[in-house]
C-alpha positions in Angstrom: 111.2 29.0 -49.7 108.9 26.5 -51.0 106.3 25.1 -48.1 107.1 22.4 -46.2 104.4 19.2 -45.9 105.0 19.0 -42.2 103.2 16.0 -40.9 99.4 17.3 -40.1 98.0 17.3 -36.5 96.0 14.1 -35.1 92.1 15.0 -36.1 89.1 13.5 -36.3 86.1 14.4 -37.9 84.0 17.1 -35.7 80.7 16.7 -33.8 78.2 18.9 -33.7 79.5 21.4 -31.1 78.2 23.5 -28.5 75.7 26.4 -30.1 76.3 30.1 -29.7 74.7 30.1 -26.6 77.2 33.0 -24.8 78.0 35.1 -28.4 74.1 36.0 -28.4 73.1 38.7 -26.4 70.0 37.5 -24.1 67.0 39.5 -25.7 68.5 38.4 -29.2 68.5 34.8 -28.1 65.1 35.1 -26.7 63.2 35.5 -30.0 65.4 33.1 -32.0 64.2 30.4 -29.4 61.0 31.3 -29.7 61.0 31.0 -33.5 62.9 27.8 -33.8 60.2 26.5 -30.9 57.6 27.6 -33.7 58.7 26.2 -36.3 59.2 23.0 -34.5 55.5 23.5 -33.0 54.0 23.6 -36.2 56.4 20.8 -37.8 57.6 23.1 -40.5 60.9 21.8 -41.9 64.0 23.8 -41.5 67.6 23.3 -41.0 69.9 25.9 -39.1 73.0 27.1 -41.2 75.4 30.2 -40.9 77.6 30.8 -38.1 75.3 28.3 -35.7 75.9 25.6 -38.3 79.6 26.4 -39.1 80.0 26.0 -35.1 78.6 22.7 -35.0 80.9 21.8 -37.9 84.0 23.1 -36.8 84.1 24.1 -33.4 84.7 27.6 -34.6 82.9 30.3 -32.5 82.1 33.8 -33.4 79.0 36.6 -32.5 76.7 36.7 -35.4 73.9 39.4 -36.2 71.8 36.8 -37.1 70.3 33.5 -37.6 70.3 31.5 -40.7 67.4 29.1 -41.4 67.3 27.1 -44.8 63.8 26.7 -45.7 62.0 25.1 -48.7 60.5 28.1 -51.1 57.1 26.4 -50.8 57.0 26.6 -46.9 57.7 30.5 -47.1 54.1 31.4 -46.9 53.1 28.8 -43.9 56.0 30.7 -42.3 54.8 34.0 -42.8 51.2 33.4 -41.5 52.8 31.7 -38.3 55.0 35.1 -37.8 51.9 37.4 -38.5 49.9 35.0 -35.5 52.5 35.3 -33.4 53.2 39.1 -33.7 56.2 39.0 -35.8 57.0 40.5 -39.2 57.7 38.4 -42.6 59.4 40.1 -45.8 60.1 38.3 -48.9 63.4 40.3 -49.2 64.9 38.9 -52.2 62.4 36.7 -54.4 65.1 34.2 -56.0 66.7 33.5 -52.2 66.1 35.3 -49.1 63.2 36.0 -46.8 63.0 37.4 -43.5 61.4 37.1 -39.8 61.7 40.2 -37.4 60.8 40.7 -33.6 61.3 44.4 -33.4 64.8 45.0 -34.1 65.9 41.3 -34.3 65.5 39.1 -37.3 66.0 36.0 -39.1 67.3 35.2 -41.9 65.0 32.5 -44.4 67.1 31.1 -47.2 65.6 29.1 -49.9 68.4 29.4 -52.6 71.6 30.9 -52.7 72.2 34.5 -53.7 73.2 33.7 -57.1 70.5 31.1 -57.6 72.7 28.0 -58.0 71.5 25.9 -55.0 67.7 26.1 -54.5 67.3 24.2 -51.1 65.6 20.6 -51.9 64.3 17.6 -50.1 68.1 16.8 -50.4 69.0 19.0 -47.7 67.5 17.1 -45.5 68.3 13.4 -45.8 70.9 12.5 -43.1 71.6 15.8 -41.4 72.9 16.3 -37.8 70.3 17.0 -35.0 71.7 18.9 -31.8 70.9 21.7 -29.6 70.7 25.4 -30.5 69.8 27.8 -27.7 68.3 25.1 -26.2 66.2 23.9 -28.8 66.4 20.5 -30.4 67.2 21.4 -34.2 68.7 19.7 -37.3 71.8 21.5 -38.9 72.6 21.6 -42.5 74.8 19.1 -43.6 78.7 20.0 -44.1 78.4 19.2 -47.8 75.6 21.5 -48.5 77.1 24.1 -45.9 80.2 23.8 -47.7 78.6 24.6 -51.4 76.6 27.6 -50.3 80.0 29.1 -48.9 82.1 27.8 -51.9 80.4 30.9 -54.2 81.0 33.6 -51.9 83.7 36.0 -53.3 82.8 39.4 -53.3 84.8 42.1 -52.2 83.0 42.7 -49.3 82.5 39.2 -48.2 84.9 35.9 -49.1 84.2 32.8 -47.3 87.0 30.9 -48.4 88.3 30.6 -45.0 85.0 29.3 -43.8 85.5 26.3 -46.6 88.8 25.6 -45.9 87.7 25.1 -42.2 85.0 23.0 -43.1 87.1 20.8 -44.9 90.1 20.6 -42.1 87.2 19.7 -39.7 85.3 17.3 -41.7 87.5 15.8 -44.6 87.3 12.0 -43.5 83.5 12.7 -42.8 82.5 14.0 -46.1 80.4 12.1 -48.6 82.5 13.1 -51.5 80.3 11.3 -54.1 77.5 14.0 -52.7 79.6 16.8 -52.6 80.6 16.2 -56.3 77.3 15.9 -57.3 76.2 19.1 -55.5 79.0 21.0 -57.5 78.0 19.7 -60.5 79.3 21.6 -63.7 80.6 24.0 -61.2 83.1 21.6 -60.3 86.4 24.2 -61.0 84.8 25.9 -58.0 85.2 23.1 -56.0 89.0 22.2 -57.4 89.9 25.8 -56.9 89.2 25.5 -53.2 90.4 22.2 -52.5 93.9 23.4 -54.4 93.7 26.1 -52.1 93.1 23.6 -49.1 96.4 21.6 -49.7 98.0 25.2 -49.9 97.0 26.4 -46.2 96.9 22.8 -45.1 100.4 21.8 -46.9 100.5 18.7 -44.0 96.9 17.6 -44.6 96.8 17.4 -48.3 96.2 13.8 -48.1 93.0 14.1 -46.4 91.6 14.9 -49.7 90.6 11.7 -51.0 93.0 11.2 -54.1 90.1 9.6 -56.7 88.6 13.1 -56.1 91.4 15.1 -57.1 92.3 12.8 -60.2 88.9 13.1 -61.4 88.7 16.5 -61.1 92.0 16.8 -62.3 91.0 14.6 -65.4 88.3 17.0 -66.2 90.3 19.8 -66.0 93.1 18.4 -68.6 89.7 17.0 -71.1 88.7 20.8 -70.9 91.9 22.0 -71.8 92.3 20.1 -74.8 89.1 20.9 -76.3 88.9 24.0 -78.8 87.0 27.1 -77.5 83.6 27.3 -78.0 82.6 29.5 -80.8 79.1 30.5 -78.9 78.4 33.5 -77.3 80.6 34.5 -74.8 79.6 34.1 -70.7 81.1 35.4 -67.9 80.3 33.0 -65.1 82.2 35.3 -62.7 78.8 36.5 -61.8 78.0 33.3 -59.9 81.0 34.3 -57.5 80.4 37.9 -57.2 77.4 40.4 -57.8 79.1 43.1 -58.3 83.2 42.7 -59.2 82.3 41.2 -62.7 79.2 43.8 -64.1 81.8 45.5 -66.1 82.0 42.5 -68.3 78.3 41.9 -68.6 77.4 45.8 -69.1 80.2 46.7 -71.1 82.2 44.1 -72.5 79.4 42.1 -74.3 79.4 38.9 -72.0 76.3 37.0 -71.3 75.6 36.6 -67.9 75.7 33.2 -66.1 72.8 34.3 -63.8 70.4 34.2 -66.7 71.5 31.0 -68.2 70.4 27.6 -67.0 72.9 27.3 -64.9 70.9 29.5 -62.4 67.3 30.0 -61.3 67.6 34.1 -61.5 65.3 35.9 -63.8 66.3 39.5 -64.8 64.5 41.2 -62.4 65.9 39.2 -59.6 69.6 40.0 -61.2 68.4 44.1 -61.2 67.3 43.8 -57.5 70.4 42.1 -56.5 72.5 44.3 -58.1 70.7 47.6 -56.8 71.4 46.1 -53.4 75.2 46.0 -53.2 76.9 48.2 -50.5 77.4 51.7 -51.5 81.2 52.4 -51.0 81.0 56.2 -51.2 83.4 58.1 -48.9 86.4 56.9 -50.5 89.5 54.6 -49.5 91.8 52.6 -51.2 90.6 50.3 -54.0 
């Protein structure tokens, strides 16, 4: 039986919601506050992301094991020096996208790219962003468009962020800067189209909230590509931009080129090798 398009509930664009103060252990929250205050005092630009930003943009509150901060790569050394002065430990965990600051057993993630190397944090991330309080500290929150794109490519076996993308759309559709979002996805527009198509499936009565011109433009691109002859060049698998594990068979056994090693991504071969070694072990069985 087909889904009926029931009337959409009344919805307004979400303003920043309260930060996750009640979902964080007091000792952990204290460390987070110290780092946020220290970065503000040093004038080092950063934006809060992760579960804190998701709560601000959607109102969805959930416990989190860490605090995600988006930074420019060129600011990492300043943060590492600051951490050393404060008695914390900084570590460049993955050279292509992620560093960490540890205070004992607690840590903060410093994100300057995506795991697939597609979305380096640039000056555009710091334009027109919300400012709000997180754990009592005034901070900048990453824009909805950038948060959405950073989540859109997470399609691992152990983690799929499509639900977060749907909720970001549901809470912010009218407030989104759609031209900015299309520009952000660029050549990867098919990923955006996939999520928008799923949004219309998840919320049948709210399909109209995605501007018609956006769907028309994306579907026209799809039609144009469908009519084109296949590229006779070397076969490429872009699945590695969605999952670091699930398409290794294609690039290791089937002869496909890894899209992470093309101009689409900033990753190098050593980056890919390090990121592959970090795939969680699934020893111990279980259904496949």
